[in-house]
FIRO-904530 format. One line per 2 residues: their letters; for each residue x, y, z of C-alpha. Coordinates in Angstrom, 1 decimal. Each point is the difference from the previous one (the first is absolute). Example, Ala and Ser with C-alpha at 12.3 -4.5 7.8 and 13.67 -1.06 7.14 Angstrom:
<rs>
as	12.3:-4.5:7.8 | 1.4:3.4:-0.7
</rs>
This chain:
<rs>
mf	7.7:6.4:-25.1 | 2.1:-3.2:-0.3
pi	0.4:-2.6:2.7 | 2.9:0.2:2.4
va	1.2:-3.4:1.2 | 2.0:-0.3:3.2
lg	2.2:-3.1:0.2 | 0.8:-0.5:3.7
gs	2.2:-2.7:1.5 | 2.9:-0.9:2.3
ag	2.1:-3.1:0.3 | -0.4:-2.3:-3.0
sl	-2.1:2.5:-2.0 | 2.5:0.6:-2.9
aa	-0.9:-3.4:-1.5 | -3.7:0.8:0.2
ie	0.5:3.4:-1.6 | 2.0:-1.6:-2.8
gf	-2.9:-2.5:-0.6 | -2.5:2.9:-0.1
cr	2.0:2.3:-2.3 | 0.9:-2.7:-2.5
nl	-3.7:-0.7:-0.6 | -0.9:3.6:-0.7
pa	-0.5:1.1:-3.6 | 2.4:2.5:-1.6
rp	-2.4:2.9:0.7 | -2.3:-0.9:2.8
gv	-1.4:3.5:0.4 | 0.7:0.1:3.8
al	2.8:1.5:2.1 | 1.9:-2.3:2.3
vv	1.5:1.2:3.3 | 2.3:-2.5:1.8
vi	0.1:0.4:3.8 | 2.0:-2.6:1.8
hl	2.0:-0.1:3.2 | 3.6:1.1:-0.6
pp	2.9:0.3:2.4 | 0.2:3.8:0.8
dq	3.8:0.1:0.2 | 0.9:-1.9:-3.1
ps	0.1:0.9:-3.7 | -2.8:-1.6:-2.0
el	0.0:-1.6:-3.4 | -3.8:-0.4:-0.1
ea	-0.3:2.2:-3.0 | 2.3:-2.1:-2.1
vv	-1.5:-3.3:1.3 | -3.6:1.1:-0.9
as	1.2:1.2:-3.4 | 1.2:-3.5:-0.8
ft	-3.6:-1.3:0.5 | -1.8:2.4:-2.4
tl	0.3:2.1:-3.2 | -1.7:2.9:1.7
pv	2.1:3.0:1.0 | 1.1:-0.3:3.6
hr	0.7:3.1:2.2 | 1.2:0.5:3.5
ae	-2.7:2.2:1.7 | 1.0:3.6:0.5
dg	-1.7:2.8:1.8 | -2.7:1.6:-2.2
mr	0.3:-2.6:-2.8 | -3.4:-0.4:-1.8
vq	-1.3:-3.5:-0.5 | -0.6:-1.0:-3.6
pd	-1.7:-3.1:-1.5 | 2.3:-2.8:-1.3
hv	2.8:1.0:2.3 | 1.4:-1.6:3.1
yv	1.1:1.9:3.1 | 2.1:-1.6:2.9
ip	0.4:1.3:3.6 | 3.4:1.3:0.9
pg	1.8:-1.6:3.0 | -0.4:1.7:3.4
ae	-3.2:1.8:-1.1 | -3.8:-0.1:0.1
lt	-2.1:0.8:-3.0 | -3.4:1.8:-0.3
il	-1.9:1.3:-3.0 | -2.0:3.3:-0.3
hg	-1.8:1.2:-3.1 | 1.8:-2.6:-2.0
al	3.5:1.1:1.1 | 2.3:-2.2:2.2
lv	1.3:1.5:3.2 | 3.2:-1.5:1.7
wp	0.3:0.2:3.8 | 2.8:-1.1:2.4
ap	-0.9:-3.3:1.5 | -0.7:-0.1:3.8
tv	3.0:-0.9:2.1 | -2.1:-2.3:2.2
ta	-0.2:-3.4:-1.7 | -3.5:-0.7:1.4
rr	-1.4:3.1:-1.6 | 1.5:-0.8:-3.4
lp	-2.9:-1.2:-2.1 | 0.6:1.3:-3.6
id	-2.7:-2.1:-1.6 | -2.7:1.2:2.3
vf	1.2:3.6:-0.4 | -0.1:-0.1:-3.8
lq	-3.3:-1.9:-0.3 | -1.8:2.4:2.3
sl	1.1:3.0:-2.1 | -0.7:-1.8:-3.2
ak	-3.6:-0.9:1.2 | -0.7:3.7:0.7
da	1.6:1.2:-3.3 | -1.0:-2.6:-2.6
rd	-3.2:-1.2:1.8 | -1.7:-2.7:-2.2
ha	3.1:0.1:-2.4 | 2.2:-1.3:2.8
va	1.2:-3.6:-0.1 | 1.8:-1.7:2.9
vi	2.0:-3.1:-0.5 | 1.6:-1.7:3.0
fs	2.8:-2.6:-0.6 | 2.2:-2.2:2.2
gl	1.3:1.5:3.2 | 0.4:-0.1:3.8
gt	-2.2:2.0:2.3 | -3.4:1.8:-0.6
dg	1.1:3.0:-2.1 | -2.7:0.7:-2.6
al	-3.0:-1.3:2.1 | -1.2:3.4:0.9
gv	0.7:1.4:-3.5 | -2.1:-2.6:-1.7
km	-2.9:1.0:2.2 | 0.4:3.6:-1.1
vm	0.1:-1.0:-3.6 | -3.1:-2.0:0.4
en	-1.8:2.8:1.8 | 0.6:2.2:-3.0
fg	-1.3:-2.6:-2.5 | 3.4:-1.1:-1.2
lv	1.2:-3.5:-0.9 | 1.9:-2.3:2.4
mv	2.1:-3.0:-1.3 | 2.0:-2.3:2.4
qd	2.5:-2.7:-0.8 | -1.3:-3.5:0.8
pd	1.8:-0.8:3.2 | 0.8:-3.5:-1.3
ta	2.1:1.6:-2.7 | 1.8:2.5:2.2
ef	3.5:-0.6:1.4 | -1.2:1.9:3.2
ds	-3.7:0.0:0.5 | -0.4:2.4:3.0
mp	-0.9:3.1:-2.1 | -2.4:-1.8:-2.4
ra	-1.8:-1.7:2.9 | -0.3:3.3:1.9
ai	-1.5:1.7:-3.1 | -2.4:-2.9:-0.6
at	-1.1:0.1:3.7 | -1.3:3.5:-0.5
gf	-2.8:-1.5:-2.2 | 0.7:2.6:-2.7
ad	1.9:-2.1:-2.6 | -1.7:0.0:-3.4
fv	2.3:-2.6:-1.4 | 2.3:-2.5:1.6
la	2.2:-1.3:-2.8 | 3.5:-1.1:-1.0
pt	2.0:3.0:-1.3 | 0.1:-1.4:-3.6
em	-3.8:-0.1:0.0 | -0.6:3.5:1.2
pv	0.6:2.1:-3.1 | -2.9:-1.5:-2.1
hl	-2.5:0.6:2.8 | 1.4:3.5:0.7
la	-0.3:1.1:-3.6 | -3.5:-1.5:-0.4
yv	-1.1:1.7:3.2 | 1.3:3.5:-0.8
al	-1.2:-0.1:-3.6 | -3.4:1.5:0.9
pl	-1.1:2.3:2.8 | -2.1:-1.6:2.7
te	-3.4:1.4:-1.0 | 0.6:-0.8:-3.6
rl	1.1:-3.6:0.7 | -3.2:-0.7:2.0
ar	-2.2:1.9:-2.4 | 1.3:-2.1:-3.0
aa	-0.5:-3.2:2.1 | -3.6:1.1:0.7
ea	-0.7:0.7:-3.7 | 0.7:-3.7:-0.7
de	-3.2:-0.7:1.8 | -2.6:2.7:-0.6
rh	-2.4:-1.5:2.5 | 2.3:0.9:2.9
pt	1.4:3.5:-0.3 | 2.6:1.0:2.5
eh	-2.3:2.1:2.2 | -2.6:-2.7:0.2
al	2.7:-2.5:0.9 | 1.4:2.2:2.8
lk	-3.5:0.4:1.5 | -0.3:-3.8:0.1
ic	3.4:-0.4:1.6 | -0.8:2.6:2.7
sl	-3.3:-1.8:0.6 | 1.8:-3.3:0.5
ir	2.5:1.5:2.4 | -2.8:1.7:2.0
al	-2.0:-3.3:0.2 | 3.0:-1.8:1.4
tg	1.6:2.6:2.2 | -2.7:2.6:0.6
hd	2.3:2.8:-1.3 | -1.0:2.1:-3.0
fs	2.7:1.1:-2.4 | -2.3:1.5:-2.6
qy	0.9:3.5:1.1 | 3.7:-0.5:-0.3
kr	1.7:1.6:-3.0 | -0.4:-2.0:-3.2
nt	3.7:-0.3:-0.8 | 0.7:-1.2:3.6
vl	-2.3:-2.9:-0.4 | 1.0:-0.7:-3.6
rr	3.7:-0.2:0.8 | -0.6:-2.6:2.7
ve	-2.4:-2.0:-2.1 | 2.5:0.0:-2.8
rr	2.7:-1.3:2.4 | -2.2:-2.9:1.0
mn	-0.8:-0.7:-3.7 | 3.7:-0.1:-0.8
ah	0.6:-2.4:2.9 | -2.5:-2.5:-1.5
qi	0.8:0.8:-3.7 | -3.6:1.1:-0.6
gl	-0.3:2.3:-3.0 | -3.6:1.2:0.2
ia	-1.5:1.8:2.9 | -3.3:-1.8:-0.6
dy	1.8:-3.3:0.4 | 1.5:1.3:3.3
vr	-3.5:0.9:1.2 | -1.1:-3.6:-0.6
yl	3.1:-1.3:1.8 | -0.9:2.1:3.0
qq	-3.5:-1.4:0.0 | 1.4:-3.5:0.2
sp	2.8:0.7:2.5 | -0.8:1.8:3.3
he	3.7:-0.4:0.9 | 0.9:2.2:-3.0
ve	-2.5:2.6:1.1 | 1.8:0.1:3.4
ll	3.4:0.4:-1.7 | -1.3:2.8:-2.1
fk	-1.5:1.7:3.1 | 3.5:-0.1:1.6
el	1.5:1.4:-3.2 | -2.3:3.0:0.3
li	1.1:0.7:3.6 | 2.9:2.4:-0.6
gv	2.7:-0.9:2.5 | 2.8:2.4:-1.0
tk	1.4:2.0:3.0 | 3.2:0.7:1.8
ff	1.2:1.9:3.1 | 0.0:3.8:-0.3
rd	-1.0:0.0:-3.6 | 0.9:3.5:-1.3
pe	2.1:1.2:3.0 | -0.6:3.6:-0.9
af	-3.7:-0.5:0.4 | 0.4:-1.4:3.5
es	2.2:2.9:0.9 | -2.7:2.4:-1.2
lr	-2.6:-1.9:2.0 | 2.2:0.4:3.1
qh	0.0:3.8:-0.5 | -3.8:0.2:-0.4
lr	-0.6:-2.3:3.0 | 1.9:2.3:2.4
pl	-2.8:2.6:0.5 | -2.6:-2.7:0.2
la	1.9:-1.9:2.7 | 0.8:3.2:1.9
ak	-3.7:0.8:0.3 | -0.7:-3.4:1.7
ap	-0.6:0.0:3.7 | 2.5:-1.9:2.2
ga	-0.9:-3.7:0.0 | -2.2:0.2:-3.1
tv	-0.2:-2.7:-2.6 | 1.0:0.6:-3.6
rv	-2.2:-2.2:-2.3 | 1.2:-1.0:-3.4
wa	-1.5:-2.2:-2.7 | 2.1:-1.6:-2.9
pg	-2.3:-1.8:-2.4 | 1.7:-2.2:-2.6
cs	2.8:-0.8:2.4 | 1.1:-3.2:-2.0
tg	2.7:-1.7:2.0 | 0.4:2.8:2.5
ee	3.1:1.9:-1.1 | -1.7:3.4:-0.4
ay	-2.1:-0.5:3.2 | 3.2:-0.6:2.0
sl	1.7:2.9:-1.8 | -2.8:2.3:1.3
ai	0.2:-1.4:3.5 | 3.8:0.6:0.1
ll	-0.4:3.5:-1.4 | -2.7:0.9:2.6
le	1.9:-1.5:2.9 | 2.9:2.2:-1.0
af	-2.3:3.0:-0.3 | -1.4:-0.7:3.5
ee	3.5:0.3:1.4 | 0.5:3.3:-1.7
qg	-3.0:1.4:1.9 | 1.7:-0.6:3.3
ag	-0.3:-2.5:2.8 | -2.9:1.8:1.7
nh	-2.5:-0.7:-2.8 | -0.2:-3.8:0.4
lh	-1.9:-0.4:-3.2 | -1.3:-3.4:-0.9
lq	-0.3:-1.6:-3.5 | -2.9:-2.1:-1.4
lf	0.8:-0.9:-3.6 | -2.6:-2.2:-1.8
at	1.5:-1.6:-3.1 | -2.4:-1.9:-2.3
dl	0.1:-1.9:-3.2 | -2.3:-2.2:-2.2
np	2.5:-2.8:-0.1 | 0.0:-2.3:3.1
eg	3.4:-1.4:-0.8 | 1.5:3.5:-0.2
ve	-1.5:0.9:3.3 | 1.3:-3.1:1.7
aa	3.5:0.7:-1.4 | -0.2:3.5:1.3
rq	-1.0:-1.2:3.5 | 3.2:-2.2:0.0
ga	2.1:3.1:-0.6 | 2.9:-1.9:-1.5
ya	1.9:1.3:-3.0 | 3.0:-1.0:-2.2
en	3.4:1.5:0.3 | -0.5:2.1:-3.2
ia	-2.1:2.6:2.0 | 3.4:1.4:1.1
ad	0.0:1.8:-3.3 | -3.1:2.0:1.0
va	0.3:0.3:3.8 | 2.7:2.2:1.6
pe	2.6:-1.9:2.1 | -1.1:1.9:3.2
rl	-3.6:-1.0:-0.6 | 1.0:-3.6:-0.6
er	1.8:0.0:3.3 | -2.8:1.6:2.0
ff	-3.2:-1.4:-1.5 | 1.1:-3.4:-1.3
qk	1.6:-3.1:1.4 | 2.1:-2.1:-2.4
td	-0.2:-3.8:0.5 | 1.3:-2.6:-2.4
gt	0.2:2.4:-2.9 | -3.5:1.4:0.5
yh	-1.0:3.4:1.4 | -2.9:-0.2:2.6
ir	-2.0:3.0:1.1 | 0.6:0.8:3.7
kh	-2.8:-0.6:2.4 | -0.6:3.7:0.9
vr	-0.6:0.8:-3.7 | -2.1:-3.2:-0.6
ds	-2.3:0.7:2.9 | -1.0:3.4:-1.4
vv	-1.4:-1.5:-3.2 | -3.2:-2.0:-0.5
fa	-0.3:-1.9:-3.3 | -3.4:-1.2:-1.3
vh	-1.6:-1.2:-3.2 | -2.2:2.8:-1.4
di	-1.5:0.9:-3.4 | 0.3:3.7:-0.5
nk	-2.6:-0.1:-2.8 | -2.8:-1.1:2.3
da	0.9:-0.4:3.7 | -0.6:2.8:2.4
pf	3.0:2.2:0.5 | 2.0:0.7:3.2
tr	-0.9:3.4:1.3 | 1.2:2.8:2.3
ld	3.4:-0.1:-1.8 | 2.9:2.4:0.2
ll	1.7:-1.5:-3.1 | -1.2:-2.2:-2.8
cc	2.7:-1.4:-2.3 | -1.3:-1.5:-3.2
rn	3.0:0.0:-2.3 | 0.0:-1.6:-3.5
ll	-3.4:-1.7:0.4 | -2.3:2.5:-1.7
iy	2.0:-0.2:-3.2 | -1.4:-3.5:-0.6
lg	-3.6:1.1:0.6 | -2.4:1.5:-2.6
ae	-0.9:3.7:0.1 | -3.5:-0.5:1.4
lq	1.3:-2.2:2.9 | 2.7:2.6:0.8
kt	-2.7:2.7:0.1 | -2.0:-2.1:2.4
ll	3.0:-0.8:2.3 | 1.3:3.5:0.5
pv	-3.1:1.2:1.8 | 0.2:-3.1:2.2
fh	3.6:1.0:0.8 | -1.2:3.5:0.9
ya	-2.7:-1.4:2.2 | 2.5:-2.3:1.8
ln	2.6:2.7:0.8 | -0.2:2.5:2.9
pg	-0.2:3.6:-1.1 | 3.6:1.0:-0.8
gl	1.0:-3.7:-0.4 | 2.5:-0.9:-2.8
lf	-0.5:-2.0:-3.1 | 3.1:-1.6:-1.5
lg	-0.3:-1.3:-3.6 | 2.4:-1.3:-2.6
ps	1.8:2.4:-2.4 | -2.1:-1.1:-3.0
et	-3.3:0.5:1.8 | -2.1:3.1:0.0
lt	-2.9:1.7:1.8 | -1.4:1.4:-3.2
gl	-3.7:0.8:0.1 | -0.4:0.4:3.8
pe	2.0:3.1:0.9 | -2.4:0.9:2.8
lf	0.8:-3.1:2.0 | 3.8:0.3:0.3
al	2.6:2.7:-0.1 | 3.2:-1.1:-1.7
ld	3.1:0.6:2.1 | 2.6:-1.7:-2.2
vk	-0.8:-0.1:-3.7 | 2.9:-2.4:-0.9
wk	-0.6:-2.6:2.8 | -3.7:0.4:0.2
ia	-0.4:0.9:3.7 | -3.3:1.7:0.7
rr	-1.9:1.3:3.1 | -3.6:-0.8:0.5
se	-2.2:3.2:-0.3 | -2.7:1.1:2.5
ap	-2.6:-0.7:-2.7 | -2.9:-2.3:1.1
pa	0.0:-3.5:-1.3 | -1.2:-0.4:-3.6
lg	-3.2:-1.9:0.9 | -1.1:-0.2:-3.6
rl	3.0:-2.2:-0.8 | 0.2:-1.8:3.3
sg	-3.5:-1.2:-0.3 | 1.0:-2.0:-3.1
fp	2.9:-1.8:1.8 | -0.9:-3.6:0.8
fa	0.9:-0.1:3.7 | 0.1:-3.7:0.5
la	0.1:0.1:3.8 | -3.6:1.1:0.4
rr	-1.2:-2.5:-2.6 | 2.0:-2.8:1.6
lt	-1.5:0.7:3.4 | -3.5:-0.1:-1.5
et	0.7:-3.3:-1.8 | 1.5:-1.7:3.0
as	-2.9:0.8:2.2 | -2.1:-2.7:-1.7
lp	2.7:-2.7:0.2 | -0.1:-2.8:2.7
aa	2.0:0.9:3.1 | 2.3:-3.1:-0.5
ml	1.1:1.4:-3.4 | 0.8:3.4:1.5
ap	2.0:-1.3:3.0 | 3.8:0.1:-0.8
sp	2.1:-3.0:0.6 | 2.3:0.0:3.1
aa	3.0:0.2:-2.3 | -1.4:3.0:-1.9
ta	-0.8:1.7:3.3 | 3.5:-0.5:1.3
ar	1.5:1.1:-3.3 | -1.8:3.4:0.1
sp	1.0:1.0:3.6 | -0.8:3.7:-0.4
rw	2.4:2.4:1.6 | -2.6:2.7:0.3
cs	-3.6:0.2:1.0 | -2.2:-0.7:-3.1
gc	-1.3:3.5:-0.2 | 3.5:1.4:-0.6
cc	0.5:-1.4:-3.5 | -2.6:2.2:-1.6
ar	-0.5:3.0:2.1 | 2.1:0.2:3.2
sc	3.5:0.7:1.2 | -0.3:-2.2:3.1
rr	2.9:-2.3:0.8 | -1.7:-2.1:2.6
ps	0.5:-3.7:-0.5 | -3.1:-1.9:-0.9
ss	0.3:-2.1:3.2 | -0.7:3.1:2.0
mp	-3.3:0.6:-1.7 | -3.2:-1.4:1.5
ka	-1.4:-3.0:-1.7 | -2.6:0.8:-2.6
ks	-3.5:-1.4:0.1 | -1.8:-1.2:-3.1
st	0.3:2.5:-2.8 | -3.8:-0.1:-0.5
st	-0.8:1.1:3.6 | 3.0:2.1:1.1
aa	-0.8:3.7:0.1 | 2.7:2.5:-1.0
pa	1.5:2.2:2.7 | -1.9:3.2:0.7
nt	2.6:2.3:-1.5 | 0.2:-2.2:-3.2
sn	-3.8:0.1:-0.3 | -0.1:3.8:0.4
rr	2.6:0.4:-2.7 | -1.9:-2.4:-2.2
ra	-3.2:1.9:0.4 | 1.7:3.4:-0.5
wa	1.7:-1.3:-3.2 | -3.3:-1.4:-1.4
rs	-1.7:3.3:0.6 | 2.7:2.0:-1.7
ts	-0.6:-1.6:-3.4 | -2.7:-1.8:-1.8
sr	2.6:-2.3:-1.7 | -1.0:-3.6:0.6
wr	3.6:-1.1:-0.7 | 1.4:1.9:3.0
ak	-2.5:-1.4:2.4 | 0.7:-3.5:-1.4
sw	3.7:0.5:0.2 | -0.2:1.0:3.7
rs	-2.3:-2.9:0.9 | 2.5:-2.4:-1.7
rs	2.7:1.4:2.4 | -2.0:-0.3:3.2
aa	-1.7:-3.4:-0.6 | 2.2:-3.1:0.6
ps	3.3:1.8:-0.7 | 2.0:-3.2:0.6
ta	-1.2:-1.3:-3.4 | 1.7:2.9:-1.8
py	2.6:-1.4:-2.5 | 2.6:2.4:1.2
ss	-0.5:0.0:3.7 | 2.2:-3.1:0.6
ak	3.6:0.6:0.9 | 2.9:-1.9:-1.5
t	0.8:-3.5:1.0
</rs>
C-alpha cells in the first residue's frame, strides 16, 4: 500500500501547491489528490495549471478511476470527490453553498479507505473546510501537515486545522516534501522499533510502560490497557514536534517536563466526532427504538448514557433523535429524556456544555433540524434550550468509574476500538449490567461483541446495534472491575471535614437538576430543592424500602462486590462523580 496525499486549499492555495510540487522528487512513491474550492459553474484549467508545476502525470478525476503512485489527480469543477477501495468516486456538489465542503468530504473518505497511509495537507484558504477531515485522518493514524499561517495568503483554513490540535507538522509548503517522504519511508511500528534498537536498554514496550506510568502519576488515568498502536502513534507525534529521534530520550524528556506529560495526555484523548456520524446507523437506531419506546408507560423517563462524548456532537445527535422519536409515539405518552454524556477530557466536556458549533455542521445536520434544534448567532450554531436541558455532561473515566445504570440505551461508538482486548472484555459485562433488560447497546461499525454472545443479541450487524439479553450479570468479570466510587467513598471518610466540604463556587456550579439518587438508579425528575436536607452521611439511615432492597439483594448472592456496589450507592450519594448536573 502506498501513501495517498490529499492537497486541500482554497483562495491563495495554488502558489502553495506549486511550492510543494516543485520540491518533490521525480518519483516520490505517493499519489497526490488535489482538492480545492472551484467555482461550480465555470470551466476549470486546474489540470493544466498543476501539470506546469510537476513532471508527474496529471489527471482530472473520473468516476471509478483507480489511484496509482506517482500520479496526480485533480477534482473537477462542480463536484465532490471520495475514494473507496482505492478508486475515486465523483459526486455532484451540493447546491447549498454552506454544505459545500469538498476537502472535509474527501478527507473523511480517505481516512477510512487508506487509514494510516492517508496524508492530509491543508494549504491557504478561507473558512474552516478541512478541519473535520484532519481529525478523521488523525483518528485513523494518518499524517496531518498544515501550511504555516505566516506563509499563507489566507490563513483561515490553516489556523482552523491547527486549532484542532491534530497537526503533525506546521511548515512552509517548500519544506513539506522532505518531511513527508521521511515520515512515510517506514511504517509506524518499524520506525519506533528501529529507534528503540538504537538504545537496547530501553526497548519500546518498556518505554511505553514508563510513559503510561508518568501519565498516571500526573493525571490519575491509566492508558496501559489502550491498544499499543494508539499510544505509539500519539507518542511519535509528540516526538516529531520536539525533533526527538529515540523513544528513550522522549521518556527522559517527559520525566523532566510535567507540562509535556499533560500535552501527551491530551493527545491520547481522542476528540474526533461530528453530528449524526453514519446517518444510516442513526436511522437504524430509530427503527429499533420504536418498540422500546412504545412499551414505556405514559410519563416515563428514558435514560441514556453516552460515554466518550468528546465535545458533545454525538450526545446532542442522540437527544435530537430521541426527541423526534418521542413525538412519533403520540402526544399522550409524555416521555421524558435523561441523557448522561461523559468524557475523560474536562475541556471537551466544558465545550459540550456550551453547545456552540461552527457553521460547517450544516454539512452533517439536515436543514429542518438546524431550524428546529439550533439557533444561529454570529455565524455559530447554538443548541436550543429544550435540547440542552435534556443532557447532563460530566467528567468520567469509563475504565474505572462506576457506570450509570437503569439505562434504556447505551451509546459507546468508536471508543472501544482504541482499547485493548482485555479491557473491552471487561467493559462489555459492565454495559450489560448498566442496561435494563431489553435495553439497546449502540457501538461503532468497527467494534464487535465477539466472545460474549450470551450478553447481547445483535439486531443490526452492520451498525452494531444490540439488545441486552435476560442473562444475569457476569459477576466473575464484574468483580474484577475497579469501581472507583466505592473506593473513593472509603478513602474520603478518613479526610478532615474541611477538605471534603466543597467551595461555594463549586456548589453553585453543580446545581443538580434531579435528586441525587436519580443519577445512578432512579427515574425521578424531582428537583433537588424539593428533597429533604440530608443529615450527616455517617449517621443517616437509608429509607426503609431502600434498606429492604439492600438486604434482599445481599441475601440473593454471596458476591462481596454486589453488596459493596449497593452500599456505595446508598451512602452519601451526593459525592458520586456523576450525580452533579450540568452548569
